[in-house]
C-alpha positions in Angstrom: 11.7 31.8 23.4 12.8 28.2 22.7 11.9 27.0 26.7 8.1 28.9 26.0 7.7 26.9 22.8 8.4 23.7 24.1 6.5 24.4 27.2 3.7 25.0 24.8 3.7 22.3 22.8 3.8 19.7 26.4 0.9 22.0 27.7 -1.2 21.1 24.2 -0.2 17.9 24.6 -1.6 17.8 28.0 -4.7 18.9 27.0 -5.3 16.7 24.6 -4.4 13.5 26.6 -7.2 15.3 29.4 -9.9 15.5 26.7 -8.8 12.2 25.5 -9.2 10.7 29.2 -12.1 12.2 29.7 -14.0 11.1 26.1 -12.9 7.6 27.2 -14.6 7.1 30.5 -17.9 7.9 28.3 -17.2 4.1 26.8 -18.6 1.3 28.1 -16.2 -1.5 29.9 -16.2 -5.1 30.6 -13.9 -7.0 32.9 -12.3 -10.3 31.3 -9.7 -12.3 33.3 -9.3 -9.7 35.7 -8.0 -6.6 33.0 -10.8 -3.9 32.7 -11.7 -3.1 28.5 -13.3 -0.1 27.0 -15.8 -1.6 24.4 -15.5 1.0 21.5 -17.2 0.8 17.7 -15.0 0.7 15.1 -15.8 4.7 12.6 -15.6 4.8 8.9 -12.2 4.9 7.8 -10.4 4.1 10.9 -7.7 1.9 11.6 -5.7 0.6 14.1 -3.0 2.8 14.6 -6.0 5.6 14.7 -7.9 4.0 17.6 -4.7 3.3 19.1 -3.6 6.8 19.6 -6.9 7.6 20.5 -6.6 5.4 23.6 -3.3 6.2 23.9 -2.8 2.0 23.6 -0.3 0.5 21.3 -2.0 -1.3 17.9 -0.2 -4.4 18.9 -2.0 -4.4 22.4 -5.7 -3.8 20.9 -4.8 -6.7 18.3 -4.3 -9.3 21.0 -6.8 -8.3 22.8 -8.8 -9.1 19.5 -7.3 -11.8 17.2 -10.4 -11.8 15.0 -9.3 -8.2 14.0 -5.8 -9.0 12.8 -7.4 -9.8 8.9 -8.8 -5.9 9.2 -11.2 -3.7 10.7 -15.3 -3.0 9.7 -17.2 -0.5 10.0 -19.7 -1.0 13.1 -17.4 -4.0 14.4 -17.1 -3.3 18.4 -13.1 -3.9 19.5 -11.7 -4.3 23.3 -8.9 -1.5 23.9 -7.1 -2.2 27.2 -7.4 -0.1 29.7 -4.4 2.0 30.5 -3.6 3.4 34.0 -1.5 6.6 33.4 -1.2 8.9 35.8 -2.2 12.5 34.4 -0.4 14.2 37.5 3.1 13.4 36.0 1.9 14.9 32.3 0.6 18.1 34.3 4.1 18.6 36.4 5.9 18.5 33.5 4.1 21.2 31.8 4.0 23.3 35.1 7.8 23.1 35.5 8.6 24.2 31.7 8.7 27.8 30.8 5.7 29.7 28.8 6.3 30.1 25.9 3.7 30.9 22.7 3.4 28.3 19.6 3.1 30.0 16.2 1.1 28.7 13.3 0.1 29.1 9.8 -3.5 28.2 8.8 -4.1 25.6 6.0 -7.9 25.1 4.2 -8.3 21.7 3.6 -9.1 21.3 -0.2 -11.6 19.0 -2.0 -9.8 15.2 -1.9 -7.2 16.4 0.1 -5.4 13.6 2.2 -3.6 14.5 5.5 -0.6 12.4 3.9 -0.3 15.1 1.3 -0.7 17.5 3.8 1.8 16.2 5.9 4.5 16.5 2.5 3.5 20.1 1.8 4.8 21.2 5.3 7.4 19.1 6.0 5.3 17.6 9.2 4.3 14.3 10.7 0.9 13.3 10.4 0.6 12.9 14.4 2.0 16.0 14.6 -1.0 18.0 12.7 -3.5 15.8 14.7 -2.1 17.2 17.5 -2.9 20.4 17.1 -6.1 19.3 15.3 -8.0 17.0 17.5 -11.1 17.3 15.5 -9.6 15.6 12.2 -8.9 12.8 14.4 -12.2 11.1 12.4 -10.8 12.4 8.8 -10.3 15.6 6.8 -13.5 17.9 5.4 -13.2 20.1 2.6 -13.0 24.0 4.2 -11.5 23.1 7.4 -8.9 25.1 8.5 -6.1 23.6 10.3 -3.6 25.0 12.0 0.1 23.7 11.0 2.8 25.0 13.4 5.4 27.0 11.8 7.9 26.2 14.7 9.1 22.5 12.9 10.2 23.9 9.4 11.9 26.8 11.1 13.7 24.2 13.0 14.6 22.0 10.2 15.9 25.1 8.3 18.1 26.1 11.6 19.3 22.4 11.7 20.3 22.7 8.2 21.9 25.9 8.7 24.0 24.8 11.6 25.0 21.7 10.0 25.9 22.9 6.4 28.4 26.1 8.7 30.0 23.2 10.3 31.8 22.1 7.1 31.5 25.2 4.9 30.0 28.7 5.2 29.1 28.2 1.3 28.3 25.4 -0.6 28.2 21.7 2.1 30.3 19.0 1.3 29.1 15.7 1.0 29.6 13.8 4.4 29.8 16.8 6.9 28.5 16.2 10.1 27.2 17.4 13.2 28.4 15.8 15.8 25.7 17.4 18.3 22.6 16.0 16.7 24.4 12.8 15.1 23.8 13.3 11.7 25.4 13.2 8.2 24.2 16.4 5.9 24.7 14.7 2.5 23.5 16.7 -1.0 21.9 13.7 -3.5 23.9 13.3 -6.6 22.1 12.0 -9.7 21.1 8.1 -10.1 21.8 8.2 -6.4 19.0 6.0 -4.5 18.3 5.6 -0.9 20.2 1.8 -1.3 22.7 3.2 -2.2 23.3 5.7 0.1 22.7 3.5 2.7 25.7 1.1 2.0 27.4 4.5 1.4 27.3 5.4 4.9 26.5 1.7 6.5 23.2 2.8 7.7 19.7 1.3 7.0 17.5 2.7 4.6 14.5 3.0 7.6 16.5 5.1 9.5 17.5 7.4 6.4 13.2 8.1 5.4 12.9 8.8 9.3 14.8 11.1 9.4 13.8 12.5 6.1 10.1 12.6 5.6 9.3 12.2 1.9 12.6 10.4 0.7 10.4 7.4 0.4 9.1 8.6 -2.6 11.4 10.8 -4.3 14.6 11.8 -3.8 15.2 15.3 -5.2 18.9 15.8 -7.2 20.7 18.7 -5.2 18.2 18.7 -2.3 20.1 18.1 1.2 19.8 14.3 3.0 20.4 13.5 6.9 22.2 10.8 7.5 22.2 9.4 10.8 25.5 8.9 12.6 27.1 6.1 14.0 29.7 4.0 15.4 31.0 2.6 12.1 30.4 5.5 9.9 32.0 7.8 12.5 35.2 5.7 12.9 35.1 5.3 9.1 35.2 8.8 8.4 38.0 9.6 11.3 36.1 11.9 12.9 37.9 11.5 16.2 41.2 12.6 14.1 39.4 15.1 12.1 40.4 12.9 8.8 38.5 13.8 5.6 39.6 10.4 4.3 35.4 9.8 4.5 34.5 11.9 2.7 37.4 11.2 -0.5 36.1 7.8 -0.1 32.6 8.8 -1.0 33.5 11.0 -3.7 35.3 8.0 -5.1 32.4 5.6 -4.7 30.3 8.3 -6.1 32.1 8.2 -9.3 31.8 4.4 -9.8 28.4 4.4 -10.4 27.6 4.6 -6.5 28.3 0.8 -6.0 31.1 0.3 -2.9 34.2 -1.4 -3.6 33.1 -4.3 -1.6 30.4 -5.2 -3.4 31.7 -4.9 -6.9 32.0 -8.2 -7.2 28.5 -9.0 -6.1 25.3 -9.2 -8.5 23.6 -5.7 -7.6 20.0 -6.1 -8.8 18.6 -2.9 -10.6 14.8 -2.2 -10.0 12.8 0.3 -12.0 9.5 1.4 -10.2 7.2 3.1 -13.0 4.5 4.6 -10.6 1.9 7.1 -11.2 2.7 9.4 -7.7 1.3 12.9 -9.6 4.2 14.5 -7.5 4.1 17.7 -9.4 0.3 18.5 -9.5 -1.4 21.0 -7.6 -4.6 19.0 -7.4 -4.8 16.5 -5.3 -6.1 13.1 -6.6 -7.1 10.7 -3.9 -6.9 7.7 -6.4 -3.0 7.7 -6.1 -3.3 7.2 -2.9 -3.2 3.0 -3.5 0.0 3.6 -5.8 1.8 5.5 -2.7 0.9 2.5 -0.7 2.0 0.1 -3.0 5.5 1.3 -3.3 5.4 1.7 0.7 4.7 -1.9 1.1 7.8 -2.5 -1.9 9.7 -0.7 0.2 9.5 -2.7 3.0 9.9 -6.0 1.1 13.2 -4.4 -0.3 14.2 -3.6 3.1 14.0 -7.1 4.2 16.1 -8.3 1.1 19.3 -6.0 2.3 18.8 -7.4 5.9 19.7 -10.7 4.5 22.0 -8.9 2.3 21.0 -9.1 -0.9 22.4 -5.7 -2.6 20.0 -3.7 -4.9 19.5 -0.6 -6.5 16.0 1.0 -7.0 15.0 3.7 -9.5 11.7 5.4 -8.8 9.9 7.3 -11.9 6.8 9.2 -11.2 4.7 8.2 -14.4 1.4 10.4 -14.0 -0.9 9.3 -16.2 0.3 10.1 -19.8 1.4 8.8 -23.2 4.1 11.4 -23.3 5.4 11.1 -19.8 6.1 7.4 -20.2 7.6 8.1 -23.1 10.6 10.4 -21.5 11.4 8.2 -18.5 12.0 5.5 -21.3 14.7 8.0 -22.7 16.3 7.5 -19.8 19.8 5.7 -20.6 19.6 3.8 -16.9 16.4 1.9 -17.8 18.2 -0.1 -20.3 20.4 -1.7 -17.7 17.7 -3.2 -15.0 16.9 -6.4 -14.0 13.3 -5.8 -14.0 10.4 -3.3 -14.2 7.5 -3.2 -11.9 4.5 -0.9 -13.8 3.3 1.3 -15.2 -0.4 1.5 -13.2 -2.3 2.7 -16.6 -3.4 0.5 -19.8 -2.6 3.7 -21.8 1.2 3.2 -20.8 1.6 -0.4 -21.0 2.2 -1.0 -24.6 5.0 1.6 -24.7 6.6 -0.1 -21.8 5.8 -3.4 -23.1 7.4 -2.6 -26.1 10.4 -1.1 -24.2 10.9 -4.2 -22.1 10.7 -6.7 -25.5 13.5 -4.4 -27.4 15.6 -4.3 -24.2 15.1 -7.9 -23.2 13.6 -7.0 -19.9 12.0 -8.7 -17.6 8.8 -6.5 -16.6 5.6 -7.1 -14.0 2.4 -5.7 -14.6 0.8 -5.4 -11.3 -2.4 -3.7 -11.7 -4.2 -3.9 -15.0 -5.8 -7.2 -16.8 -5.7 -6.0 -20.1 -2.2 -6.1 -21.6 -2.9 -7.6 -25.2 1.1 -7.7 -25.9 1.1 -10.9 -23.0 0.6 -13.0 -25.8 3.4 -12.1 -28.1 5.9 -10.7 -25.5 7.9 -13.3 -23.4 9.3 -10.7 -21.0 5.7 -9.5 -19.5 4.5 -10.8 -15.9 0.8 -10.0 -15.7 -0.2 -10.1 -12.0 -4.4 -9.9 -12.6 -5.7 -12.6 -14.5 -7.7 -12.0 -17.1 -11.2 -13.1 -18.2 -9.5 -16.5 -19.8 -8.2 -17.5 -16.3 -11.5 -16.7 -14.0 -13.8 -18.2 -16.7 -11.7 -21.7 -16.0 -11.8 -20.7 -12.2 -15.6 -20.3 -12.7 -16.2 -23.4 -14.9 -14.1 -25.8 -12.4 -15.9 -24.3 -9.6 -19.1 -25.3 -11.0 -18.3 -28.7 -12.2 -16.4 -29.2 -8.7 -18.0 -27.7 -5.2 -21.2 -26.5 -6.6 -21.6 -29.6 -9.4 -25.1 -30.4 -8.2 -26.2 -27.0 -8.1 -28.6 -25.0 -10.8 -27.3 -22.5 -12.3 -29.5 -19.5 -13.5 -27.8 -16.6 -15.7 -29.8 -13.2 -15.0 -29.5 -11.3 -17.9 -30.0 -7.4 -18.1 -30.7 -6.4 -22.0 -29.0 -3.7 -23.2 -25.3 -4.3 -21.8 -22.5 -3.4 -23.8 -20.8 -6.1 -26.6 -17.5 -4.8 -24.5 -18.7 -5.6 -21.1 -16.1 -8.2 -19.4 -19.4 -9.5 -17.3 -21.2 -10.2 -20.8 -18.3 -11.9 -22.5 -17.4 -13.9 -19.3 -21.5 -15.3 -19.2 -21.6 -15.8 -22.9 -18.5 -17.7 -22.9 -19.5 -19.7 -20.2 -22.5 -20.7 -21.7 -21.2 -22.3 -24.5 -18.5 -23.7 -22.5 -21.6 -25.6 -20.1 -23.7 -26.4 -23.4 -20.4 -28.3 -24.6 -20.6 -30.2 -21.8 -24.3 -30.7 -21.8 -24.8 -29.2 -18.4 -27.9 -27.8 -17.7 -28.7 -24.0 -16.6 -31.7 -21.7 -17.0 -31.9 -17.4 -18.0 -34.6 -15.0 -17.5 -34.3 -11.4 -18.7 -34.8 -8.4 -16.4 -36.7 -6.3 -18.6 -37.3 -3.3 -15.5 -36.2 -2.5 -11.8 -39.9 -2.4 -11.1 -40.7 -5.9 -10.9 -38.4 -8.7 -11.7 -39.6 -12.5 -11.7 -36.6 -14.2 -10.6 -39.2 -17.4 -9.6 -39.3 -18.3 -13.7 -35.4 -19.8 -13.3 -35.0 -20.5 -9.6 -35.6 -24.2 -8.8 -36.7 -25.1 -4.5 -34.9 -28.0 -2.9 -31.7 -26.7 -4.7 -28.7 -24.0 -4.6 -29.4 -22.1 -7.4 -26.2 -20.3 -8.5 -27.4 -16.6 -9.6 -24.6 -15.1 -11.9 -25.3 -11.5 -13.9 -24.2 -10.7 -17.4 -22.8 -7.7 -16.5 -19.6 -6.6 -14.1 -20.9 -3.2 -13.2 -22.5 -3.6 -10.0 -25.0 0.1 -10.9 -26.5 -1.9 -13.4 -27.3 -4.8 -10.8 -28.2 -2.7 -8.3 -32.1 -2.1 -8.6 -32.6 -6.2 -9.3 -31.0 -7.1 -6.0 -33.3 -5.9 -3.6 -36.2 -7.9 -5.6 -33.8 -11.2 -5.5 -33.5 -10.7 -2.0 -36.9 -11.3 -1.4 -36.8 -14.4 -2.6 -34.2 -16.2 -0.1 -36.7 -17.1 1.7 -38.4 -19.6 -0.7 -35.2 -20.5 -2.6 -31.8 -21.4 -1.7 -29.5 -18.6 -3.3 -26.3 -18.0 -3.9 -24.9 -14.9 -5.9 -21.7 -15.2 -8.2 -20.3 -12.1 -7.7 -17.5 -9.9 -9.7 -14.9 -9.3 -7.1 -14.9 -5.1 -7.5 -18.0 -5.6 -5.8 -16.5 -7.3 -2.8 -17.4 -3.6 -0.6 -21.2 -3.4 -1.6 -23.6 -4.7 0.4 -25.5 -7.3 -2.1 -27.9 -8.3 1.1 -27.6 -12.2 0.3 -27.4 -14.7 2.9 -24.0 -15.9 0.7 -22.1 -14.1 -2.1 -19.3 -16.3 -3.9 -16.3 -14.1 -5.6 -13.0 -15.0 -7.1 -9.9 -13.3 -6.7 -6.4 -13.1 -6.8 -5.9 -12.5 -3.2 -6.0 -14.7 -0.4 -9.2 -14.8 1.8 -7.7 -15.3 4.9 -3.9 -13.8 5.7 -1.2 -15.0 7.5 -2.4 -13.5 10.5 1.2 -13.7 12.2 3.0 -11.7 9.5 0.3 -9.8 8.8 0.5 -8.2 12.2 4.3 -8.3 12.1 4.2 -6.1 8.7 1.5 -3.7 10.0 3.5 -2.8 13.1 6.6 -2.6 10.6 4.3 -0.4 8.7 3.2 1.7 10.9 6.6 2.4 12.3 8.6 3.4 9.7 5.8 5.7 7.5 3.8 7.1 10.7 0.5 6.3 8.8 -2.4 3.7 9.7 -2.6 0.3 7.5 -5.3 0.2 4.7 -8.9 -1.0 5.8 -9.4 -1.6 2.3 -10.2 -5.2 0.6 -7.5 -5.8 -1.5 -4.9 -3.7 0.8 -2.2 -2.5 -2.3 0.7 -2.0 0.5 0.9 -5.9 0.7 0.0 -6.2 -3.2 3.7 -4.1 -3.4 5.3 -6.2 -0.8 4.4 -9.5 -1.9 4.9 -8.9 -5.4 8.5 -7.2 -4.5 9.6 -9.8 -2.5 8.6 -12.4 -4.9 10.8 -11.0 -7.6 13.5 -10.2 -5.8 14.1 -13.5 -4.3 13.7 -14.7 -7.6 16.7 -12.5 -9.2 18.5 -13.1 -5.8 18.4 -16.9 -6.4 18.6 -17.7 -10.6 19.4 -13.9 -11.8 18.1 -12.8 -14.9 17.2 -16.7 -16.0 14.8 -17.0 -13.5 11.8 -17.5 -16.2 13.2 -21.3 -16.4 12.7 -22.0 -12.4 9.6 -19.7 -11.8 6.6 -22.8 -12.9 8.2 -24.7 -9.7 9.3 -21.9 -7.6 7.6 -22.0 -4.4 7.7 -18.4 -2.7 6.3 -18.4 1.2 7.0 -15.3 2.4 3.9 -13.8 0.8 0.8 -12.2 3.3 -1.7 -11.5 1.0 -1.1 -12.9 -2.9 1.2 -15.9 -3.9 1.3 -15.9 -7.7 1.7 -18.8 -10.4 2.6 -17.4 -13.4 2.6 -19.4 -16.3 2.5 -18.3 -20.3 -0.5 -18.7 -22.2 1.2 -20.3 -25.0 4.6 -20.7 -26.8 6.8 -17.5 -27.1 4.2 -15.4 -25.0 4.3 -13.5 -21.4 3.2 -14.8 -18.2 -0.4 -14.6 -16.6 -0.7 -15.5 -12.6 -3.1 -18.6 -12.5 -3.2 -18.5 -8.7 -6.8 -17.6 -7.7 -9.0 -17.8 -4.9 -12.9 -18.8 -3.6 -14.1 -15.7 -1.5 -17.3 -15.7 0.6 -19.4 -13.1 2.2 -22.3 -14.0 4.5 -25.1 -11.6 5.4 -24.3 -10.7 9.3 
């Protein structure tokens, strides 16, 4: 039966391969320096990993052929795909030589907003495996589509688990039991254990544990069994050849000693807690949560790199969901009081509770997402990455007095905008500062979207910086078309909000301010992307900004500070230059004596109409 299943898996793979080859032949080709390429147009939500699968080409080879895409792909962009000369006959031969079998499936109906990542976790199967049997979802999932999920994968994992357990005990397995044939240990997760304590315990890389246990990167469940890859070091330590049980005894001693191996007791172990909304206990999938999973994934890569450098870390991860009740319950965990750093939460309604906890227990806490942290003014333990209105205003004012000091400024004001609108607050404050400096500007009131006369506020022969009094794109969208009709007669530059970055403003030039680099380090980014894809078996995001890069940059930054200076890094943060970033390089400064820190590093971005 097993041989039959293998045959149909290979046969199915052969059919998919033949189908892809047939599709690839329909694309136009181009020869450059003797190398033949397909010319492929990027589709919606498609990344390097997905395109690579489609053409059976590695993402690295695609990046090499298209240097301009290393900072990200765009829908409609044409890329060159190296044509691979592969032998289909060998695949056919292999499938013919195997014994016939029948692969069993269960059906899954895709729910609204459900992601492939969520489905793969639900059935404990890789995303690639799902796509292999459902090639029609290559370009994305649709609500209501029925997927074929192979049953064999789950049954195989269950059988492996039963076989492994039986070697050590017929009832409850002991930690450290090993299946020599399958070369992995079976470890039952204990309270307070993390991937990193287990990595030290068994002398293996965290990445290798995650590969054997999909989903463990997000959450470790106490009492669940993890497969730990066996290697020469841990087999020898355990005394496998002599049948010794010394290693199991050593494991139990270390677990009792707060999970810290004796070899590291004299070294400082950095303890970090992540408070992020994974929504693991919710039946309904929330598509917005994917960005926080990405953030955590990027952080894991930074943590793994730190481990490779010999930095000792203990990572605690909590699913905060979205409620104040949930965060209150999490903060009652006694181990949180011993943290060196807290990263999170994500939602503003939970920030005050975490801020109070951080101040009471003197724990440095990074707020990575929200720009609204009222406690920053009096809590010296808070670090706000997303700059608020004051930082944005200062950058804008310096811009108008620097690079665009000779430009004419025109404020386009939409009536009825709320006094709490960040865009309106920014504009009113900016106008006051310009008046103080006696710098001239014009204002026009936009009364109706049917007709908007921008000419009364624009000047010919000068650059015109147009600024709207709202940060909501929906409010300005009806007027953009009218403004665009003036570009032939006037030199217009639209100062837009960063949140509008992915909106088509139809202007020859739009500028924006953000805490993210516009041109990321291409070499580092390429290496990072390859590691991310290899580790998590999912494509990198094409969004801007990328939350995984944010997690990578910020986690690496603070780990480096803690490792070098300990908990007293606050005294050094102003002069510290962290160079291993890709998308953002924070520059934290206090707003006043006794206050927390706000990132002051901002960049000017430019979007030009194609």
